[in-house]
C-alpha positions, 0 to 999 in steps of 0.5 A: 331583461329584468334583473334577478340579482342582488347588489352590494350596497357599496357600489362606486364610481371611478375617475374618467379613464381614456379608454375602457376595453370590454373583453380580454380575448386576443383582440381586446388584449392586442388593443390594450397592448397597442394603446399602452405602447402609444402611451394611452392609459387603458382599463381592460375587463373580462367577464371570465375569471381567466383565459379559456383553455379552449382555443376557438381560433388556431391560425395567424396569417401572413398579414397578421405577422406583418403587423406584429412585425411593425409593432414589435411582437412577431418574434414571440409568435414565430418562436411558439407557432408552427409554420403553415406550409402545406395542405394535403388532400386525401380522397377515400384515404388516398393522398391526391396531392400536397400544395404549399399554402404560400410560397411566393416570398416577394409578396411578404417577408413572411412566406407562411402563416402560423398555427398557434392556439388562441389561448397562446396568442392571448398569453403572449399579449398578456406577458407583454402587457404585464411587462408594461404594468397593465393587468386584465381585471377578470371577473368584471361583467359589463351590464350597460353602457351609454354616451353621456353629453357633458355639462357646461365646459365638459366633453361628452363621455362614455358611462359604463356599469360593470359588476363582478360576483362576490363569490364565484364567477359570471359564466352560466354552466354550459354556455361556453359550449354554444359557439356561434350563438348570438343571443344575450347571456342570461343572468344568474339568480341569487348572486351578490355583486359589486358594481361600479360606474366607469367613466371613459372617453372611449369604449372599445367593445371586444366582447364577442359575438354575443356582445352586450355593448352592441345590444346596449347601443342598439346596433343591428347584427344582420345576416344569416345562420347556416343550417350546418352543424360542425363538430370540433374536437381537440385531442390525441388519436390513432389514424392510418392517414398522417395527421401531422400537418394541415390536412383535408380528408374527403370521405366516401360519406360525402363529408370533408374533415379538416385536420389542424396540428396543435401543440404537444401532438394534439390535433384538431378535427372539424367535420360537418355533422347532419344539418340542423332540423327545424325546431332543434334545441341546440343546447340539448344537442350539445348536452347529448353530444358524445365522443362515440358519436364524433368518433363514428362520424370521423371514422366514416369520413376517414374510411377505409383508413382506421380512426380511433380517439385516444384522449379528448381535450375538448369536444363541441359543436357550433352553428355557423353565423354570417353576420356583420354589425350595421355600424362600427362606430357609435357617436365617435365614442364606442367602437366594435371590434372582433366578433362583436362586429363580425362573425362567420365560418371558421373556413379560411381562418379569417375571424381572429385575424380580421379582429386583430386588424380591427385593433391595429386600425383603431389604436393609432387613431385613438392615440392621435385623437387623445393627443390632440393631433386629429379631430375626433369627428374627422379621424374616428369615423374612418374606423368604419372602413373596417366594415368592408374588411368584414364583408370580405372575410364573410364572402371568403369564408362562405366561399371556402365553406361552400366548396368544402360542403359541396357534394357529388361527383363533379365536386369530387372531380374538381378537388381531385384535379386541383390537387393533382395538377397543382404540383406541376404548376409549381414546377413550371412557375417556380412558386405558387401562391395558394389563396392570396385572399386567405393570407390577407395580403390583398386587403384594401380600403376605399377612399375616405378622410385618410385615403385621399387621391391626388386632387389633379393627377389621374387617379390610379386603379388596382394595386396603386390606388390609395387605401391598399396595403403597402406592398413589400419589396427587396432593397439594397443599402446604397453602394456607389459603383466603386464600392460595389466593384470592391465588394464583388472583387472580394466576393462580399455579397451585397446585403438585402433588406425588406421594405417592410422592415423599415415600417417599424412603429405604431404611431409613425407615418412612413414617407417613401420617396421613389427617386427613380433616376433623380439622384444621378444628377443635381436632383440628389441635392434638391431632394435632400434639401426639400426632404429636410425642410418639410420634415422639419416643419412637420416635426415642429407642427405635429408632436405626440405628447404621450410616451411612445414605446414602439421601437424608436428612441425618438418621438418623430412621427414622420419616417422618410425612406428614399428609394433610388432607381437601379442606375443610382449607384453610378452617382458619386454626388456628395448629397447622395453619399451623405443621404446613404449615411443617415439613420433609418427613417431620416432620409436614408437612401436605399437602392431598388436594384431590380426596379420592382419596388418602384413598379409595385408602387406605380412609379417608373424606376428609370427615366421617370418622374419618381413619386412620393407615397405616404404610408399610414401608421397601420401600413396602408397607402394614404396618399401618393403623388407623381414627382419629387419636386417642390410641388410634390412635397407641397402636396404631401404637406397639404395632405398632412395639414388636412388629416392632422391638427397642428399645435396652433390650431 
């Protein structure tokens, strides 16, 4: 594209920085926050001059709250968000039924997701970054980027050209109204800019579906554009149907409108309009979009209930694209994240959440590489595992959108029966997990350099294989039988805790030692000795030089948690009593009273060999081995020696 701009003659270059982040939406801000907590200096730029007040995403799922818990930010979200509890379904203005979105608390310590506007999610990250002395450089627009081979004795690096307008901003009038458009933005005429050439070791592109970075590194973005147009409105309204919670309304016109609660009594309504027609100028469609048109479409869908717009905050329309970048990693130096890597329907609220998980997956890997703990050519390509998660999100959102757009008697009947029978299912089974895929609790990665099956033991399938999300579970602090009896006589309840509450940290591997019955015998002393010896060796071989700010006073990268079977409380072994008094992460023993946590990880809680599971810093299973003997610990040691780089190497 030929330039139509003039530039300030005093353009400049900047010193090499570890990581440049392009795009300060929630994904870019979260990446900046994680890297800063990992002690990695970042520079984060954004083309806009401030956070957009218009929030395209609203929902945070249980899996996102889990990773916020691990990284120390979840309380801010719980305080400001609204719980996603029930989904109510109306047909022809009559309530068919209401179902809990998620109620099965054994799956996650978070029994519900949250409604929280994207702008407020960004504000939370901005506040945390400000506390750490990091600020977004607004108004800087990325023009070009490339990987440059270093000269003699010099590493290759990323060279990025950025600019900012000396007067005004970079946003072209009207462009923010086009959601789902993946074309390159046009430049503005008759503008003067300051330019800089930035050198960085790595670049993370969080610059949206129209990503300049993706275009500049020639990464294809294959997929499809759906023919539907969706109207999206935020504001206050009067309606005979209660719209205070998550609500789906199926109208006599065959359309379904979705209603989402926002802050201060504001609601969001999304409803499909007429399909796109061949040759339609979508820009013109947006220019001609009126409140009156939106109100008429929603009124027809809500009928015979009445609907009236009282005030409007935002009205727009978007096309739905389903696209995924052909690759996420460019020359092990440039990485695509969020909408720059994947776009799809908002159905199911997968987009923002998937992008946040991209950031979580990538940050610790960059931290390890920049601290010399991993070879870039070994670790960084594993970020490509996120591509499968984008494919998953696209399939799920497409399936949910197809259901919502389905028309006809059969489609209406299926929806009617589902919501009519659902409450009875809950009464019978006690709980009901609605769409576990939507909550993103079933995410898993395939085998790669990080997710390594055992070389000789049978490779487990399903929930027990490497790459799966680490399951949550209920544990008790260790109580000897005599202490438990005393507590029972005093009516003191034994305190429980969640396994996931132990997974604090961003850069830490968590080693779960499932001891089964081994602590009932002399095995307690053996496990304690093996644990201490191997962890001491790992801590001396693998150290993190940068400052860590992730919830621990130390910089130990290996946190060990011993999980005993239900019969272990009968033991009075000095070794198990000593382990029960240790600090969390230092081999402290907990009790799996019901044996369910052992079962979730594929180990027998009684009369079993036990096993060791290595949880990656992003809480996915990296390695597992049956047994807790010397050989099992050697196998874990081999895993770390394969994945990590020791000081002497």
